Structure formats: structure tokens, C-alpha cells
C-alpha positions, 0 to 999 in steps of 0.5 A: 499499500502506498498512501502518498508520493511526492518530491518529498518521498512517499510513504508506503508499507512494502517491506525490503522495497528496494531489493524488489525494485533493483530489476528496474532499469532506471532505478540501476542507472540511478544506483550507479550515478550515486554511486559517482557523486557519493561513494553510496549506491543506496537508492532508497532512504528510510526517513522515518519508520512508525506504526499508525498514520493520518492522512487527508491529502496529496500532502496531508499526512501524520503518523502516529509513533513516526516523525512524519508530519506533513501539513502544508498550510498549517502551521505545527511549530507550537504545537507537539505531536500529540496535541495535533494527533487529538486534534485533526481525530476529532476534527475528522469526526465534525461535519465542517472539518476545519481547524482554526488556528493564529497564523504568524509571519513577517511583514512582507517587503513589499507591505514595508516599501508601500507603507514604512515601518519596521520587519515585525511579527503579524498574527492573524486567523486563519482556517485549515480544512481537512478535506481531499485537495482534489489534485488526485480522481477519488477511487470510491470503488476500491476502498481500503479498510483501516483500522479507523475509518478508511483510506480512498484510493486515487488515480492521476487526473486525465488533463489540466481542464478536469483538473481545473473543474474539480477544484472550481467545485471543491472551492464553491461553498468558501466563497462568500455571495456578495449583494449590495445589502449583504454584509461582509461576514467573518472574514481575515482578523489580523491581531496588533498583540499577543494580548488580543489573540488571548482575548479573541481565543477566549471569546471564541471559547465561550462561544463554542458549543460546547463551550471551552477551558471548563467555562459555564455555558452562560457565563455572561447573560449578553453579548453587552456583558462580555464586552464590559468584561473585557473592556474592564480588563484593557478599556483599549482593546478593539472588540464590540458586541457585533465583533464578538456576535461573529464568534457565536456558532462557529464550526472550527475546531479551535488551537491553542495559544502561545505563552506571553507574559500579556497573555498570562495577565489577561488569563489571571483576571479570567480566572478572578471570575472564573475560578475552574478556567483550565489554563492547561487547554488555554495554553 
């Protein structure tokens, strides 16, 4: 069985693979060239091995016991392996199959050139979806059963036109309808500092169903009360009833935030009202 093939390598459970393909002409020529360049004619290099894997697209795999972490589009550097496995397995069981995280990046050279300023870190909301990427055609009749869910076989695309059609259909539900009297809805939220990240994640956890971080279901009587609670901590934080309402009924799995002086200070304030707040799950 081969789970994934990319330029980085391929994932398979075939044992002693090199010996089994040693008679292939191209493979033998490759071994000769490698011998000339490095004095080592090994054709295949084992990067890592281990039992168990979560796979969701061409470049989306996460090994249980191996070092495999391929999460193109998702920044995983702040999360340990066990957290990732737990979050992804839980997200697979949801209807939306989406994870929300805080993306960090440096300001681009173009932005600095146009607007001035310095090279600083920027943070914003990002949604990572565990949907198939349509770079291949799913072959449902050869579904491979496994101990957890299933593996779906796939075939190469016939041509570019077929690929464009599949990608267009796949992207339709992500596009927001535009009308003269419709609002923009929830867009990409940019953050100015770690304190704001902590505040927004607290609000998101508050309105998740069921609430996260061991928060009570009816912690506040209204969105206005939530706003006043946050403003009492810091009147300068940009938050309103309208922005809070955008977080209600958000069907995404929320990931953790970094522990900093700013987030620690806000957590201390939250604990004054919610003694049982689960700080460990927040970070």
C-alpha cells in the first residue's frame, strides 16, 4: 500500500522495497550515478518509520509513531505531536472538518515599501480544512478498510481541464456570496499583539458549543456583558458586541495560543471570575 507520493518522498508499508525493485532499469542507472557522486549506491533512504498514520490529502499526513508531519497550509511549530494527532482525529469526526489557528508571519517587503515601518511579526486568524485537495480523482470502488475510518484509493487526473473543474466545484462552498445589502461576514482577523490573541480566543471558546476551557454555558447574560468584562480589563482593546456576535456558532476546532507575559496577565484576570478556567487547555 502506498499512502502518498510527493517530491519529498513516499509513504508505504512495503517491506524491503529496494530489493524488490532492484531489477528496474531506471533504478539501476540511478544507483550507478549515486555511486559516482557519493560512493554510496543506496537507492532509497528511509526517513522515518512507525505504526499508524492520519492522511487527508496529497500533502496531508501525520504519523502516530513516526516523525511524519506534513501539514501544508498549517503552522505546526507551536504544537506537540500528541496535540496535533488529538486535534486532527477529533476534527475528522466533525461535519465541517476545519481547524482554526493563529498564523504568524513577518511583514512582507512589499508592505514595508508601500506603508513604511519595520520588519515585525504579524498574527491573524487562519482556517485549515481537512478536505481532499482534488489533485487526484477519488476511486471509491477500491476503498481500503483500516482500523480507524478508511483509506480511499485515487487516480491521476486526465488533464488540466479536469483538474480545474474539480477545484472549482470544491471551492464553491468556500466563496461568500456578494450582494449590495449583504455584509461581509466573518473575514480574516489580524491581531496587533499577543494580548488581543488571548482575548479573542477566550471569546471564541466562550461561544463554542459546548464552551471550551471549562467555561460555564451561561457565563454571561449578553454579548454586552462580555464586552464590558473585557473592557474592564483593558479599555483599549478593540472589541464590540458586533465583533463578538461573529464568533457565535463558529463551526471550527480552536487551537491553543502561546504563553507570553501579555496572555498570562489576561489569564490572571479571567481566573478572578472563573476559578475553574482550564488554563492548560488554553495554552
